[in-house]
N, C-alpha and C positions, 0 to 999 in steps of 0.2 A: 554813500552805498554803494555794494559791490556790484562790479561789472556783471552781466548775464553770459555765462557758455555758449550763451546760441548770439552771439552778436555777432553781425555778420551772415548768418547762415544762411545757405539756402540749401535746398532741394533734403532735406531734414527726414528719414522717414523712422520711425519707431516703431518697431512690431514685437508679436508677443509677450512676455510678459515682463513689465517693466514698471520700478519701484524706483519714484524721485523724491528724494527726501529735501524740503524748505531748506530745512536745517542748515543741513551741510552741503546741500548740493550733491549728493551721494549718486551716481545713478547705478543702478543694477539692471544689465540691459541681459534678460536670456530671449534671445529667439526661437521664434517658432520651428526653424528648421533641427538649429541644437537638441530640443525639446522633442521633436520626432527620432530623430536619432539617436538621442538617449534610452528612449523609451524601446527602440527596436532593440538596441545591444541589452539592457534590461533584459528585454525578453527571452533573447537567445540563450538568458543563461538560469530560464528557471523551471522548474516539474507543474508543467500544467497539469497534468495527470493529478499531482497532489491534492489540486483543491477540492474542497469536499463537495462542490456541484460540477466538478469535471465530469464531460463525457463518459472516460474514462471508469467513473466509478458510477458510471450507470445504474450496475445492477449490487451494489457494496449493500452488504447488510446493513437494515434500519431494522430498530425495537419493535415487535409486532404491537398493532393497537393493545393501549390497557396493559401494557407491559413493562418490565425497569421503572414503574413510573417512580418510586420513589427517591432512587438512587437520581434518574434525570433531576426531578425537584430539587434532589438537594445540589448538584452540582449548577443547575442554573440559578439557585437561590445564594448559594455563595457567591456566583457571578455579579449577581444584582445589589447585595446587599451584605456582603462577607466585610465591609467595613464595621458594620457593626458587631462583630465577633467579639468575644474577650481577648482575642489575644489573634487580632487581624494577619492573616498571609498572605504572597500575591500569587504563591503557584500550589497550584493543587496537582497531587500525584493521584489520576486513575491507574491501581491496578489490582492484578486478579491471576489465575488459572489460565493458558489456552484454554480457549473456548468458551469463556465465562462472559462472552457480549461484552468485550469493552468497545469494540470497533463499532458494532451498531449502536453502542447507546450513545458512544462520540459522535456517528450522523445522526442521529435523532437530536443529541443534544446542539449539534449545527446547526440543523432544518431552525428548531425551536429560537435559538438567536437571532438567525435573521428573522424572523419573523416577527421578534420583537424590536428589530432596526438595532442592537448591542452585539453583534459579527466583526470580528475583525479580520485579520489572516489566520487561516487552517492549512494543516499541511499534513495529508495522512498518507504515512510512508509505507512503503510495501517491496518485501523483498522477493516474494513468489508470484506476483500478477503485475500485469501496467508496465508503465515505460521505465526502464533501467535507471531514469534518474529519479524514481519517487525511493531508490535503496543507499542514495548517496548525498551527505554532507554537502558536497561541490552545489547543489541548486536549494541548498534549505534558507540561506538568510536572502536572496534575490528573490525567492519566491515568496518573502514575505513582505520583502520591500514592495514587491511590483503590486501586492493590492493594499495596500496602503495606498499605495498612486491613484487605483482606483476607484477608491471610499470619494461618494461626491464633499464628505466635509472637511477632506482634509487636502483642501487645496493649496494650503502654504504649506504643510509639511512634504506635499507632491512635488513642488517647485523644490524644494532642496536635495528631496532625493534625487531628481532628475540631473542636477547641479554636479552633485556627488559624482553622479556614473559621468557627466562630462569632464569634470578636473582631475577623474579618474580611471580610465576605461581600463585601465588594468587592473582594478580592486578585486574583479571576480577570481584572479589567482592569488590573493593573498589570503591570510588566515583567517578563519573565523571570525575573534576580537575583531580584528580592524574591519573588518565587513561590518562588523554590527554596527560598530563605532561611526563610522562613514557613512552607511548606506540609511541606519535607523536611529539611533542616540544621537548624534548631529544634527538630524536634520527636527527632530521637536525637540533639543535645549536650544535651536534658533529660533523654535516657535514659542517660546517660553512665556512671553510677553503675551501672549496669546491663551489664556486658558482654554482647555476644553470644554466643548460645546455640547448640547447635552446631545447631539446629534452625533456625535465622533462614538465609532466603536466600546464594546468594554472589555472585549476577550480576544485573546487569541488560544487556538484549541489545537494540539498537536498529536497525532494519534502514531501507533506501530511505534514507537521510538527505536524499542527491540529490533527492528529490522533493517535499520540502519547498519549498510555493510561497511566494509575499508575501503578506505580510496589507497591506492598503492602509486607513489609519486618516484620509485626508483625501479631498475631495472630488475623486472620479476623473475630473469635467469640468473638474475647475478645471487651466490651460495652464501655469498659472506657478509647479505646486509636481510636482517629481520624484518619478516613482513610486517605492516603495521595491523594492527589490531581491530575488530569492529568496536570495541570496546573503548580504543582508545577514540574515537570517532564519537562512538557517543555521550563518553565523559567531555568531547571539547564542543559537543553542540547543547550540554547541560551544562556548562562552567558561562558558553554567551549569555543564557537564556539565565540563569541566576543575576548575572552582571546587569541584564537588562531590567531584572524584577526588582535589583536592588536601586536603580537609579531614581532619583525624583521626579525627572522630568517624563518617566515612561507610566503613563497613565494608564496601563492595561495589567489585566490579571491574566494568565497562562496559566491553560488546564493540559494535562501533559498524560497520556494514557500509555501504559505498556507494561507487559510481563513483569515479574517481579524476580530479573535477573541479578545476578548478584552485585555486578557494577552499579546497575542503574541502583538498585537498593542503597548500597552503601552511601552512593551520592547524596541520598534526598535524606539518611538519616543519620549519615556524618558532616559533608558539605554543606548543605544546604536545610538542618534541619529549619534554623530560624524563620526560615521565610515560606516551607513546603506542609501546607495540610495533605494528609492521606488518606483517601479514600479507597477502601480494600472490598472487594466486589465476595461477601462470602456469605453464609446464614442471614445475617441482619437485613438484610435485604430482601428478604423472603424467596430467591430465585425460584423454589417450587411450587411456589402459586403462580409466579409468571409462566415456567414451563406446562404448565396444567391450563393455563387458557391459551397458550400456543398450543398444544396436542388437540385441544376440541377445537380451535380451527379448523385443523388439519382433518382430523375426524368426520368434522362435520360435511365438509367439501367430498370426502369418500361415503359420506353415508347417502349423501343425496345423489353422486353419480351409480351408486351401484345399489340402492333404495332398500339401505339398509332398518333397523330401527332404532330408535332415536339412544335407547339401553346401547349400543355398541361403540367402543365393546366395554366389555365386564370393568368397574370397578377397580379389582384387582387389578388387573392389566396394566390399567392406566399408572397405578400407585407403582408397580412394578417398572415401569420403563421412567417414571422420576426419581424413582430411588438410584435406575442402573444410571441414571444421567451424572449422578453424584455434583449437581450446580454446575454442572457444563453443558450452555448453551446446544454447542455444536453437536451433543451425541441427539438431542430431542430434532432439530432441525434435520440432519442426517437422516435420521428415522424418517421423520414425516416428508424429504425427498424421495427416497428409498419407497415407500409405499404411495404415494402419489404418481411416482414417474414410471411406474409398473403395470402392466394392464391384468397381472396373476389375481386368481381371489384374494381377498385384503385378511382373511382370518388365516391364511397360509403365509400371509406375508408378517402379519402380526407370530404367529408361531416361528417361525424362522428364526426372527428376530431376538424372541424372548428364550430358545431352544440353545440360544448361541453359548459355547464353553469360555472359559474365563473363570479369574478371580473374581470376588466379590468387589463390588466397588468400595464399601468400607476398608477394606484391605489393599485394593489398587485404582484410585479413581480413575484412572486409565482403560482399565480392563473391558469393561463394557465397548469405550470405545472401537478398542482396538480390535476387538472380536467382531465388531460393526462392521470396522475398515475391511477386516480377513475376508469376512464375508462376504462383501459387495465383490470385490476385487475377485473371489475364487466363485461368484457367480458368470461372471465373464465368459466368452470362450474361448477364448487362450490366457490363464492367469498370467504365465511366465512372462510370453510377450507383452501383455498389456504393462506388468510392472516395470519391463525393462524400458516401456515408451514413454512411462510418467517418469520415472528418475532421470531421461533423457530431458526430455520437456522441463519439467518443473525442477526439480533436485539438481541434477547437475547443472542447468539452464544452458545445454550447447546454443539449440534456436534463440540467441537473442541476436539482435541487434544491438551491438555491444559499443560502437562509436560515439563516445560521448559526448563530440560536436555536432552530433546529428539531434537533431528536436523530437522525432521520429523513433528514439531508440528505443527500442525493448522486445517483448516476444512477437516472433515472428507469426503474420495469420494463417491461421490456420489452414489456408489454401494450400501454403509452402510444405507446412508440417506433415500434413498428408502424403504430399508429392514424397517428400525426403525421406518417410518413413515404409510406405508404402512398398511391397512387392509385385501387385498390383491393385487397379484402382477397384477404392471402396473396402478396401481392408483394413482402415483405422475405424470408418464407418461402422462394420460389423464387429470390430474387437470392442468397441468403445459404447455398444450400445446399449449396456447392462451395467453401466457407468455415468449415468446422469445425473444420481443424488451426489456425486462427488465432484465430475466434471462441468462445466457450462461449456455446450458446443457449439456453436455458432451452425447458421445453414450452410446445404450445401453453395448458395448461390450468393451469399457474404466473404467477397475475397479480400476485406480488409479485417476482422476481428481474429484475435487468437483464442487458441482452448483457454479456460481459466478453471481457476480451483475454487470451490466454493471454501475453504479455510485453509492456512500455513498449515492446521494439526497434521495435513495427511503428509505433509512433507515432513515433519519430526515422525510420523510413524513409517516412514519406508525409510530416514536416514539412522534409527535407532533397531540393531537386530535383534536387541533383546525385545520388541515389541510385535515386529514387521516377521522375525522367522523366517523359513524357507522362502519368503517371498521374495524375497530381493536376492535369490542366489543370482544374480545376472550382475551382483555388483562391479563395479567397473574400476579394476587397479589405477594407479597412476600412469602406468605404463598403457594399461589401455585406451585410458583418456587424450595420451598421446597419438596415441596408433591412428585411433577415429577421427580425431579431428585434424592431422595430418595427410594421411593416404586418402579420408575418403571427404569429407569437407572441402578441403583446402584444393587436394588434387583432382577429385574426382568433380565437385560441381562452381567452385570458384572461380580456380582459373580456367574454364572451359566458357562458362557461362559472361566473365567480363574479360572475354578472349574482344582484341581487336573485331573478330570477323561480327558484322552482323549477323549471318547466317545462327551463329552458336545458340543466340536467343531465342531465336522459334523453334531451338532444341531441346529450352529448358523442360519440359513433360520427360519427354524421353530420356536426357540425363540425367534424370533424380530418378525414375524407375528404372534406372538399369543396377541401380546401388541395392544395396542393402545394410543398414545396419549392423545386422546381427551376425551376418556372415564376417563384415570389417572387422568389426568388434573381437571377434573370434569366439563368438558363445554358442558352439554346434547344439546343446539343447536346444537355445531359442529356436535356432536356425529348424530343427526338426519340429520346435512346436507350431512354425509357422507355415510347416509342409513342404518345406523348400529341402530339395536335393542340395548334394556336394558340386552337381553341374552348375546348380545357379548359383 
């Protein structure tokens, strides 16, 4: 008989996760203190706002009741019963043009899967709203691993993930394939003797992959090194997911939603064709009928508010709006917000939308949306200045807390943005008063929330001169961008606000209000539109 490892031992204390094997006396001691430390390390490297139920996504789009039912059912059916397909696949690619409702569908599918108890990790990328870490690959794998740890049915896997973090704290600085191996695949392999239980989740949902932007690892001021492209980072993510889907010890389906960008399309059709099922949001899923239901719900609200007859508006008007949408839900959603948010006569508002100039949707599907965006922007009190501000906030993204080590990195609060841009108190509220169908504006009392766009298609519109035309007359050159940042933001604000003198902090309002974006970047036309003189 072998002697005991605990012979003559005194004051033995074993805590936390402990596994003692009677056959080989293998002791795996994982202390409670280490566990907490590992969770904290992991938490520092996740994009919490990318979770489908995060506070950051509280106003994210969801499918209107009784709409997009067919496509949602197809996705959920594949998740639950895809093994019975003639050629089972492990990845589903949900794709379609901008504004076709991909994010709303993914959000609703996430809710459905959560209700069924089959939802695993989720990651909703976003390049135009929310935290800066939602558009970086750097946080992708840790965010998935963190959600695995939180799932009650995966306790054994969770212990393995935390052990991996403890053994290799530098894992977060390694490439995606190494992160995937050590934080996800190896922990599941270590539990291969414990087959998946019915309580295990079934699917991982990833939305907006095309909005993942490039991480740069070199000195960006050097001209002899080519910057890394976002397509390279997106391909790295896709390669990692394909590797996971091909691993026999990884028992989850993966749903990825994105626009059909060239790099992503090429990957799914050439590299991952054997493991991918493609779902393209086209006429097969009858978007016109769904948009008709959506518009009717908005018209019903307006009819009750304005005491209009049930026949309002005429059937030909409804069909014209649906035809103009050309399958893009963002068009009817913007029309709905435009009409709901205005106190004007509903018939006049409808006529404004219907009489917008532009090429017919059959020739250019984006023409009606472009005309609608142009009309709404021109209805504001100061279109050139508003367009400049929208570019600075959402397109150029100057007002970002971009330190990747900060958990709260992302867009600055609207309160700060107002102080930053205004020439006088209340200017932004006045200027943006007709843009509530495009921009979500926090209340004056809300000092934490940022301005948010309802849809990235507005950024696309502002970025393409052929679509936005003269509205983007205040586009910034490279020199103007440098001038703007160095002369205004750095010297006029940061150096003063964060000086050693505590008195400077109390002067924040006065410091920012003493500056003006339009004057600093040298756009006299905009300065004139803002009602400013050269002396200002």
